[in-house]
C-alpha positions as CSV (number, residue, x, y, z in Angstrom):
1,M,51.4,9.0,17.7
2,K,49.7,9.8,21.1
3,R,48.2,12.9,19.6
4,F,46.9,11.0,16.7
5,M,45.3,8.3,18.9
6,A,43.8,11.0,21.1
7,F,42.3,12.7,18.0
8,V,40.9,9.4,16.7
9,R,39.4,8.7,20.2
10,K,37.8,12.1,20.2
11,E,36.3,11.5,16.8
12,F,34.8,8.2,18.0
13,L,33.3,9.9,21.0
14,H,31.9,12.7,18.8
15,I,30.2,10.1,16.5
16,F,28.7,8.1,19.4
17,R,27.3,11.3,21.0
18,D,25.6,12.4,17.8
19,V,22.3,10.5,17.7
20,R,21.7,11.5,14.1
21,T,25.0,10.0,13.0
22,L,24.2,6.8,14.9
23,I,20.9,6.5,13.2
24,I,22.5,6.9,9.8
25,L,25.3,4.4,10.6
26,F,23.3,1.7,12.3
27,G,19.6,2.4,12.2
28,I,19.1,2.8,8.4
29,P,21.2,-0.3,7.4
30,A,19.5,-2.5,10.1
31,T,16.1,-1.3,9.0
32,Q,16.8,-2.0,5.3
33,I,18.1,-5.5,6.0
34,L,15.0,-6.4,8.1
35,I,12.6,-4.9,5.5
36,F,14.3,-6.4,2.4
37,G,15.0,-9.7,4.1
38,Y,11.5,-10.4,5.4
39,A,9.1,-7.9,3.8
40,V,10.2,-7.9,0.2
41,R,9.1,-11.2,-1.2
42,T,8.5,-12.0,-4.8
43,D,6.9,-15.4,-4.1
44,L,3.3,-16.1,-3.2
45,K,2.0,-17.0,0.3
46,N,-1.5,-17.0,1.9
47,A,-3.2,-15.1,-0.9
48,S,-6.9,-14.7,-0.3
49,I,-9.0,-16.3,-3.0
50,A,-12.7,-17.1,-3.5
51,V,-14.4,-20.1,-5.0
52,L,-17.7,-20.4,-6.9
53,D,-18.6,-24.1,-6.8
54,N,-21.3,-24.8,-9.3
55,A,-20.6,-28.5,-9.3
56,H,-20.6,-29.6,-5.6
57,D,-19.3,-33.0,-6.5
58,D,-16.3,-35.1,-5.5
59,V,-13.9,-33.5,-8.0
60,S,-14.7,-29.9,-7.0
61,N,-14.5,-30.8,-3.4
62,D,-11.1,-32.4,-3.9
63,L,-9.8,-29.4,-5.7
64,I,-11.0,-27.0,-3.1
65,L,-9.2,-29.1,-0.4
66,K,-6.0,-29.0,-2.4
67,L,-6.2,-25.3,-2.8
68,E,-6.8,-24.9,1.0
69,A,-4.0,-27.3,1.8
70,S,-1.4,-25.4,-0.2
71,D,0.7,-22.7,1.4
72,F,-0.1,-20.3,-1.4
73,F,-3.8,-19.7,-0.8
74,T,-6.4,-19.0,1.8
75,I,-10.0,-19.5,0.7
76,S,-11.7,-16.5,2.3
77,N,-15.1,-16.5,0.4
78,R,-17.4,-19.1,-1.1
79,L,-19.6,-17.3,-3.6
80,N,-23.1,-18.2,-4.5
81,S,-23.4,-16.7,-8.0
82,Y,-21.6,-14.9,-10.7
83,D,-23.1,-11.6,-9.5
84,D,-21.0,-11.7,-6.4
85,I,-17.7,-11.6,-8.3
86,D,-17.5,-7.9,-9.1
87,A,-18.5,-6.8,-5.6
88,T,-16.0,-9.2,-4.1
89,F,-13.1,-7.8,-6.2
90,K,-14.1,-4.2,-5.4
91,K,-13.7,-4.9,-1.7
92,G,-10.0,-5.4,-2.4
93,K,-9.3,-8.5,-0.3
94,I,-9.6,-11.3,-2.9
95,K,-6.9,-11.9,-5.4
96,A,-8.7,-14.4,-7.6
97,V,-11.9,-16.4,-8.0
98,V,-11.9,-20.0,-9.0
99,I,-15.1,-21.2,-10.8
100,F,-16.0,-24.8,-11.0
101,P,-18.5,-25.6,-13.8
102,E,-21.7,-27.6,-13.2
103,D,-21.4,-31.4,-13.4
104,L,-17.6,-31.2,-13.3
105,A,-17.2,-34.9,-12.5
106,A,-19.7,-35.9,-15.1
107,L,-18.0,-33.8,-17.8
108,L,-14.7,-35.6,-17.0
109,T,-16.3,-39.0,-17.2
110,R,-18.4,-38.3,-20.3
111,D,-16.1,-36.1,-22.4
112,G,-12.7,-36.6,-20.8
113,H,-12.3,-32.9,-20.5
114,A,-13.5,-30.0,-18.4
115,T,-12.6,-26.3,-17.9
116,V,-12.1,-24.5,-14.6
117,S,-12.2,-20.7,-14.8
118,I,-9.7,-18.6,-12.9
119,I,-10.5,-14.9,-12.7
120,A,-7.7,-12.8,-11.2
121,D,-7.7,-9.2,-9.9
122,A,-5.1,-7.7,-12.3
123,S,-5.0,-4.3,-10.7
124,E,-1.8,-5.8,-9.2
125,P,-0.3,-7.5,-12.4
126,N,2.6,-9.3,-10.6
127,T,0.3,-10.8,-8.0
128,A,-2.3,-11.8,-10.6
129,S,0.3,-13.6,-12.7
130,L,1.6,-15.5,-9.6
131,V,-2.0,-16.4,-8.4
132,T,-3.1,-17.8,-11.8
133,G,0.2,-19.6,-12.3
134,Y,0.0,-21.4,-8.9
135,T,-3.7,-22.2,-9.3
136,S,-3.1,-23.6,-12.8
137,G,-0.3,-25.7,-11.4
138,I,-2.5,-27.2,-8.7
139,L,-5.2,-28.0,-11.3
140,N,-2.6,-29.6,-13.6
141,D,-1.2,-31.7,-10.9
142,Y,-4.6,-32.9,-9.9
143,S,-5.4,-33.7,-13.5
144,A,-2.2,-35.6,-14.0
145,A,-2.8,-37.7,-10.8
146,L,-6.4,-38.4,-12.0
147,T,-5.3,-39.7,-15.4
148,K,-3.0,-42.3,-13.7
149,H,-6.0,-43.9,-11.9
150,I,-8.3,-44.0,-14.9
151,T,-7.6,-46.3,-17.8
152,T,-10.6,-45.4,-19.9
153,G,-10.0,-42.1,-21.6
154,L,-7.7,-39.3,-20.4
155,P,-9.7,-36.8,-18.3
156,V,-8.0,-33.4,-18.4
157,I,-8.9,-30.3,-16.4
158,S,-7.9,-27.2,-18.3
159,P,-7.6,-23.8,-16.5
160,E,-9.2,-20.9,-18.3
161,V,-7.5,-17.7,-17.1
162,R,-9.1,-14.2,-17.3
163,M,-7.6,-11.0,-16.0
164,Y,-10.1,-8.7,-14.4
165,F,-9.8,-4.8,-14.5
166,N,-6.5,-5.0,-16.4
167,P,-6.7,-7.7,-19.2
168,N,-3.3,-6.8,-20.7
169,L,-1.5,-6.8,-17.4
170,E,-0.2,-3.2,-17.9
171,S,2.2,-2.4,-15.0
172,H,1.1,1.3,-14.8
173,F,-2.2,0.2,-13.4
174,M,-0.3,-0.6,-10.3
175,F,2.4,2.0,-10.3
176,V,0.4,5.2,-11.0
177,P,-1.8,4.9,-7.8
178,G,1.3,4.0,-5.9
179,V,3.3,7.0,-7.2
180,I,0.4,9.3,-6.4
181,T,0.5,8.0,-2.8
182,L,4.2,8.6,-2.4
183,I,4.3,12.0,-4.1
184,L,1.4,13.4,-2.1
185,I,2.8,12.5,1.3
186,M,6.4,13.3,0.5
187,V,5.6,16.7,-1.0
188,S,3.1,17.7,1.7
189,A,5.1,16.5,4.7
190,L,8.6,17.3,3.5
191,M,7.8,20.8,2.2
192,T,5.9,21.8,5.2
193,S,8.5,20.6,7.7
194,V,11.3,22.2,5.8
195,A,9.5,25.5,5.4
196,I,8.8,25.9,9.1
197,V,12.2,24.7,10.2
198,R,13.9,27.1,7.7
199,E,12.1,30.0,9.4
200,K,13.2,28.7,12.8
201,E,16.8,28.5,11.6
202,S,16.8,32.0,10.0
203,G,15.1,33.5,13.1
204,T,12.0,34.8,11.3
205,M,9.9,32.7,13.6
206,E,10.3,35.4,16.2
207,V,8.2,37.7,14.1
208,L,5.3,35.3,14.5
209,L,5.8,35.4,18.2
210,V,5.1,39.1,18.5
211,S,2.2,39.1,16.0
212,P,-1.4,38.9,17.1
213,L,-1.9,35.7,15.1
214,K,-3.0,32.6,17.0
215,P,-1.2,29.2,16.7
216,W,-3.9,27.7,14.5
217,Q,-3.8,30.7,12.2
218,I,0.0,30.4,11.8
219,I,-0.4,26.7,11.0
220,V,-3.1,27.3,8.4
221,G,-1.2,30.1,6.8
222,K,2.0,28.0,6.5
223,V,0.3,24.9,5.1
224,A,-2.3,26.4,2.8
225,P,0.1,27.0,-0.2
226,Y,1.3,23.4,0.0
227,F,-2.2,22.1,0.2
228,F,-3.2,23.7,-3.0
229,L,0.1,22.8,-4.7
230,S,-0.5,19.2,-3.8
231,L,-3.9,19.4,-5.4
232,V,-2.3,20.8,-8.5
233,N,0.0,17.8,-8.4
234,I,-3.0,15.4,-8.3
235,I,-4.6,17.0,-11.3
236,V,-1.4,16.9,-13.3
237,I,-0.7,13.2,-12.5
238,L,-4.3,12.2,-13.3
239,L,-4.1,14.0,-16.7
240,M,-0.8,12.4,-17.4
241,A,-2.2,9.0,-16.5
242,W,-5.1,9.6,-18.9
243,F,-3.3,11.0,-21.9
244,V,0.1,9.2,-21.6
245,F,-0.8,5.8,-20.1
246,K,-4.5,5.6,-21.1
247,L,-5.4,5.0,-17.5
248,P,-8.9,6.4,-16.8
249,V,-10.4,7.0,-13.4
250,R,-13.2,4.4,-13.4
251,G,-14.7,5.5,-10.1
252,S,-16.0,8.9,-9.0
253,I,-13.5,11.7,-9.6
254,A,-15.1,13.8,-6.9
255,L,-14.6,10.9,-4.4
256,L,-11.0,10.5,-5.5
257,I,-10.3,14.2,-5.1
258,A,-11.9,14.2,-1.6
259,E,-9.8,11.2,-0.5
260,C,-6.7,13.0,-1.8
261,M,-7.5,16.1,0.1
262,L,-7.9,14.1,3.3
263,Y,-4.5,12.4,2.6
264,I,-2.8,15.7,1.9
265,L,-4.1,17.2,5.1
266,M,-2.7,14.2,7.0
267,G,0.7,14.7,5.3
268,L,0.7,18.4,6.2
269,S,-0.1,17.6,9.8
270,F,2.8,15.1,9.9
271,G,5.1,17.8,8.4
272,I,4.1,20.2,11.2
273,L,4.7,17.6,13.8
274,I,8.3,17.0,12.4
275,S,9.0,20.7,12.5
276,T,8.2,20.8,16.2
277,I,10.7,18.1,16.9
278,V,13.8,19.2,15.0
279,D,15.5,22.5,14.6
280,K,17.6,21.9,11.4
281,M,16.4,21.3,7.9
282,E,18.6,18.3,7.2
283,N,17.2,16.6,10.3
284,A,13.7,17.2,9.0
285,I,14.6,15.8,5.6
286,I,16.2,12.7,7.2
287,I,13.3,12.0,9.5
288,T,10.8,12.4,6.7
289,F,12.6,10.0,4.4
290,M,13.2,7.4,7.1
291,V,9.6,7.4,8.4
292,L,7.8,7.8,5.1
293,L,9.7,7.0,2.0
294,L,11.3,3.5,2.6
295,P,8.5,2.1,4.8
296,G,5.9,3.7,2.5
297,L,7.5,2.2,-0.6
298,L,7.9,-1.4,0.8
299,L,5.3,-1.9,3.5
300,S,2.3,-0.1,2.0
301,G,1.4,-2.8,-0.5
302,F,2.4,-0.5,-3.3
303,I,4.8,-3.1,-4.8
304,F,4.9,-6.1,-2.6
305,P,1.6,-7.7,-1.3
306,I,1.3,-7.4,2.5
307,E,-0.2,-10.8,2.9
308,N,3.2,-12.3,1.7
309,M,5.0,-10.7,4.6
310,P,5.4,-12.0,8.2
311,K,2.5,-11.1,10.4
312,V,4.5,-8.5,12.4
313,Y,4.9,-6.4,9.2
314,D,1.1,-6.5,8.8
315,Y,0.8,-4.8,12.2
316,L,3.7,-2.4,11.4
317,S,2.2,-1.4,8.1
318,A,-1.1,-0.7,9.8
319,I,0.3,2.5,11.4
320,L,1.5,3.8,8.0
321,P,-0.9,6.1,6.2
322,P,0.3,5.1,2.7
323,R,-1.0,1.6,3.3
324,W,-4.6,2.8,3.8
325,F,-4.5,5.3,1.0
326,I,-3.3,2.6,-1.4
327,E,-6.3,0.6,-0.4
328,I,-8.5,3.6,-1.2
329,I,-7.1,5.0,-4.4
330,R,-6.5,1.7,-6.2
331,P,-10.1,0.5,-6.0
332,I,-11.5,3.9,-6.9
333,M,-9.2,4.4,-9.9
334,I,-8.8,0.9,-11.3
335,K,-12.0,-0.9,-10.2
336,G,-14.5,1.9,-10.1
337,A,-15.3,1.2,-6.4
338,G,-17.5,3.7,-4.6
339,F,-17.4,5.0,-1.0
340,V,-19.2,1.9,0.3
341,Y,-16.1,-0.2,-0.5
342,V,-13.5,2.2,1.0
343,W,-15.3,3.7,4.0
344,K,-13.4,1.7,6.6
345,E,-10.0,2.7,5.1
346,T,-11.3,6.3,4.9
347,L,-12.3,6.3,8.6
348,I,-8.9,5.0,9.6
349,L,-7.1,7.6,7.6
350,A,-9.4,10.3,9.0
351,G,-8.6,9.1,12.5
352,M,-4.9,9.3,11.8
353,T,-5.3,12.8,10.4
354,L,-7.3,14.1,13.4
355,F,-4.7,12.6,15.8
356,L,-1.8,14.3,13.9
357,I,-3.6,17.6,13.7
358,V,-4.3,17.7,17.4
359,L,-0.8,16.5,18.4
360,S,1.0,18.8,16.0
361,A,-1.1,21.9,16.9
362,R,-0.5,21.2,20.6
363,K,3.3,20.8,20.2
364,F,3.5,23.8,17.9
365,K,1.7,25.9,20.5
366,V,4.1,24.7,23.2
367,R,7.1,25.5,21.1
368,L,5.8,29.0,20.4
369,E,5.2,29.6,24.1
370,E,8.7,28.2,25.0
371,S,10.3,30.5,22.4
372,S,8.3,33.5,23.5
373,G,9.2,32.8,27.1
């Protein structure tokens, strides 16, 4: 029995000395609980909307106040004309535009009926359905309260819903850009890190140490095949989106390819950085999945809107490259947005890429010098 207890004690000590095992046992479950408990939300909260008030009367003012007072919406823009709607949606911050017709109060008094238009950004079908549903509910509640205080006639405010960019609420309008985002970073980062670590494990890295190649030449030589393979992936996915799902690229294809190349370069740099930290392929795979897959899936805005999450997750997602690429690729593909609408996100992604390139190149050089020494 003593030998058995000693054996069990030894196994416990072995587990607690192994950092990787501790991460798998405690880190991953704790992270999943926090993310799924707070970040994954199917309700609506603080969604940014815009209003176009053509009436400027008591009824429209009351409705705007009710929209602002709810926990569901934040009125971020007040538009001046219908011409502002398209540009506002292409910026990607507004989920819907509520349009009040001229003489709204007069129409209710004279005809007993008026229509308020709700135009939703349907590039995210689930969010669009929630936004239009909650907005229609507020309008219906106001209309019901109004009829109780008016005995002559029954004034009714009817919501007229229109889905912009995706009239049929096709789910692949949201999933195809998100899948591209995850595939590119997983393939580029995972394949690069595994390829370099595999050579370190097999000992072939020593051949590079005695070669006349410089560190940057070694890096470029290792990542070049995966760069071009990732580009092939992009072309295949876009062709499948067009022929299978009837999802065209409404924006510039050249701009989309250029943004994808920047994102692939960032993923390759991240893979090189991982390869300088670990010495085993399984460790490279675990780190890549932990850092990129789960956070990238849940905190990038791919499935769940970031504005629905607690503020701390907004800050956390800001350091994740998939969040910024989602905000680039979705407007270009679905909304036909040009560079003027995505230049800020592009600049952020370029800054991340430059930082990872410099850091990974420096650490790779240090590892080569340590190995050669």
